[in-house]
N, C-alpha and C positions, 0 to 999 in steps of 0.2 A: 810645318813640313821639315823633316830632317834634311840637313844639308849634305851635299856630296863632299867627301873628303877633299880638302884643298890639294893634297899631294896628287890625287888622281886627276883633278882639273888641270893642274900644272903640267902633268905628263901629257894629257890630251892636247893642251895648248902647244906644247913643243912638237908633238906628232903632226898636228895640222900645219904648223909653220913650215916644217921640213918636208911635208908631203909633196911629191912631184907627180905621182900617178895614183891618186886615190880612187878606190872603188867601193861602192855601196852595194850590198847584196841583202836580199830579204828571203823569206821562206817560200816553200812550195805552196801553190794555191793562195797567192797573196790576197789579203783582205784590205779593208779600208785603212786599218792602222799600219799594215805593212807598206802599202803604197804611199799613204799620207806622211808617215814618218820618214820614209826614204826620200821622197821628193822634197819634203820640208828641209831635210838635212842637205840634200843636193843643192838647193837654192842658197842655203847658208854658206856652203863651201865655195860656191861660185862667187858670192860676195866677198869671200876671203881671198879671192884671186886664184882659185883652183879650177881644174877642169875634170871633175869627177865623172866616172862611169857608173851607171845604175844598172843592176842586173836583177831580173826576176826569173826564177827557175822555169816558170811556165806562164801561160796566158792567164789573165785575170778578167773579172767581169767588165762589160762595156760601160756600166754605170760609174766606173772609176776613170774612164778614159778622158773625161772633161778636165781632169786636174792639170794645173800648170806644170809642164815638164814631162807629161805623159809620153811625148814623142822622143824623149831621151832614154827611155827605159829599153834595155836590150833583153829580149825574151830568149832564154837559153835554148828552149826546145826548137826555136827557129834559127838560132845563130850559135850552134855548138862551138865551132872553131873560134869564132870571135871571142866568146866568153872564156874558153880555155886559155887563149893567149892573154886576155885581159887579166885573168887571175894570176897567171904566171908573171906578168910584167908589173902588177900593182905593187907599190912600195908600202901601202897601208890599205887594209880591207876593213871596212866598217860593216859589221854584221848587225842588222837591225830587225827587231821583232821576232827573233828566234833564239833559242838557248842551246842548240846543239847542231853540229853540221849535218846530222841525219835529217833535219827538217828541210834541207834543200833538195832532197830526193833526186839523186843523179849527179849532184855537184859536190857531195860530201868529201870524196877523195881529193878532188881538185882543190877544194877549200882547205882541207887539212894540210895538203902538201904545198900550198902556195907559200913562197918565201917571204912575202911582205908581213909587216906587223899586223896583228889582228886586234880590233877594238870591238867589243860586244856592247851593244846598247839595247836593253831588253827589260821587260817587266814580268816575265814568266818565272815560276819557281824552279829550283834545282838546275841551275845552268851547268853545262858540261865544261870540262877544263881544256879549252882550246884557244882561248884568247890571251894576248899579252897584257891587255888592259880591259877591265870589266866594269861596266856600269849596269848592274843587275839589281833592280829594286822592285819588289812586288807590290809596294804600297802605292805605286802610280797606276792610274786607271788604264794607261795605254803607253806604248812606246812613244807616241807623238807627244804626250804630256811630258815624258822624261826628256825628250829632245829639247823641248822648250826650256826646261829647267837647266839642262846642260848648257845651252846657249846663254842663258841668263847668268849662270855661274861663271862662264867664260868672260863675263862683262861685255857680251856682244848683243844683248837684247835690242840695242838700237839698230842692229842690222835686220831685225825681223820686220819685213814689210808685209803688205797685204797678200802677196803671193805665198810667202812662207806661212803666213797666218792661215790662209785657206787650206793649205795642205795639212797643217797640224790640227786644225779644228776638225777636219774630216776624219783624221785618225782617232781623235778623242770621241767624237760623236758616234762613230760606227762601233768602236770597241766597247762602248758603254751601252749599246742598244738605245741610242738617243737618251742617255743618262738614266736608264732604267736599272742598270747593275754596274758593279765595279766603280761606283761614282759617289761614294759617301764621304770622301775626303774633301774638306772645304777648299784645299789648294787647287783641286780640279776646276772649281768655279772661278777661282782667282785667275787661273791661266785662261779660261774661256773668256772672262771679262776683258783681259788684256788683248786677246786675239780679236774680239769684236771691236774694241777701241781702234784697232789697226785697220778696220774696214771690212771685216768678214761679214758677209750677208748670210746669216745662218739659215734663213728661210730658203734662199736660193740653193744652198748646199744640200739642205734636206730634200728639196725637190729633185735635184740632180741625182741623189742617191736612191731615195725611196719612191719617187714618183716618175721613174724613168724605165719601167719594166715593159716587156713585150706582152701582147695579148696571150701568147702561148703560156707565159709564166703565170698569168692570172688564172688561166684555165687549169693549169697544173695544180695551183694552190687550191682551187675549189674542189678538184678531184681528190686531192689528198685529205682535205677536211671531211669530205663526204664518204670516201671509200677506204682510205688508208690509215685513218687514225684509230688507234685502240686505246681505250680508257680503262684504268684500273682504280676505281675510287678507293678501294680498301688499302691501296698502297700510295694514294695521292700522286699517281703517275699516269702519264699518257705518252704515246709515241706514234711516230709516223714512219712508214717504210716506203721506199720507191725502188722498183726493179729497173733493170736496164731497158726492158721492153717498154716500160711506162715512160722512161726518159725519152726514148726515141719517138714514142707516140705524140709527145708534147713538144717535140723539137727542142729539147733541152740545150741550153747554152750555159757556160760557166757563170755562176752567180744567180741562176734562176731560182735556186732553192734557198737563197739568202733570207734568213729570218723565219723560215718555216717552223723551226724548232721552238720559237717563242710563242706561237699562237696557242698551243694547248695550255700554256700557263695562265691564259685568261679564263679557263674553266674553273668554276668554284671548287675549291679544295685541292686543286692540282698544284704540287710543289716541285715535281721532278718530271722533266720531259727529255725526249731524245728523238733524233731523226736518223734513220739508217738508209743510206743510198748505195745501191749496188753498182760497183765499178767492174772493170774487166777482170781484175785479179784479186780484188778485196772489197770489203764493205766499209765505206766511210761513215763515221758516226760523229754526231755532235750532241752534247748534253747541256741542259740548262736547269737551274734550280732556283728556288726561293729560300731565303733564310739561311740556316746553318748547314744544310746538307751539302757535303763536299763532292761535287761532281768530279773534281780533279783526282781525288783519291779513288773514287769508283772507277774512273776511266783508266787510271794507272794500274789498278789491281786486276781488272778484268778484260780490258780492251786495248792494251798496248798504247795508252795515251797519257794525257795530262792537260794541265792548263790552270785555270783559276777556280776558286771555290764554286762560283755560280755559273761559270761558263768554261767548258772544256771540250776536248775532242779525243777521238780514238779511232781504231780500225780493227777489222777482223779478217782473218784469212780463211774463215769458214764460209760456207754458202750463206746467202741471205736468210733462207729459212732456218738454218741451224743457228745463225747469229741471233735471230729474233727469239728462238726457243730458249737459247742460253739467257738472254736478257729477261724473259718472262720468269724463268726458273730462279733468277737471282733476287727478284723483288721481295719474296717472303723473308729473305735474310735481312732486308733493310726496312722492314715494316716499322720497327720501333724508332729507328733513326729518322724516318720520314714523318712519323707521328709527332716527334719532338723537335722537328726542324725549325718551326717558327717560334 
């Protein structure tokens, strides 16, 4: 594993020592890595004698609420004034698991204008130029894994206890789809082994995340597999779409569609999948792939998105029907790429 430049580690060490009002913020629609890395870093800063504030732009799935420190997270959508004041008063802001202020959707201006120093800790490609100190490394499986490496590089790995370990393991596990993608680096398993040594019950965490859904969510999944999945064998592609009416029919809650995009990858010959979810003003899209097909380039070029090679996201301001038609029409252009992807 490539080491983080010592000069950056020393700068971070000074920033942490001097911090009096640290704030941690993550991206809109936080996932397991966003919350896991943020809470893991939160507990680390507490052990350093700090009193950090943790901000999430909006609510996140209930299956993440079991995590230690969940009650410390301030959700911006329910506490706008509190978050505005916290950003204004913070002397250092740690931006975790996102690479551009726009990913905070509603807080970008407040984040950009905040007077405190900004430290980016993230593993997504092409970071924006908004941080005073940047830890941006795409070869880590997750931001949670990067947080572990940063703490270790600060010679503070002895401060990582079972609580921090649980948070970081959750981030790594969820951002790799239980180690099914973004997880070919041996260092990932070195970190996982260290976290398990610290008392992580990996089975319990898996159950908390993946065996903690509602009956409505399971019915929605069955409906999507039966009624809403389209398969294009000639393009090694399949996708799922869900309308707003369908979300209401199945009492949709944040996180209920988590993992749906992965299911079509189990079909023989399928190498590229997507899920399209109709929101009030846009269509939210997630992409997954096997092998060399770059979902991030596809998302960036056609759907205002980005991410990792095999896992990325995007959005469309067109109607759901028009967005699906656009996607179908794009597939012939990528036939050769998808044929050669494995």
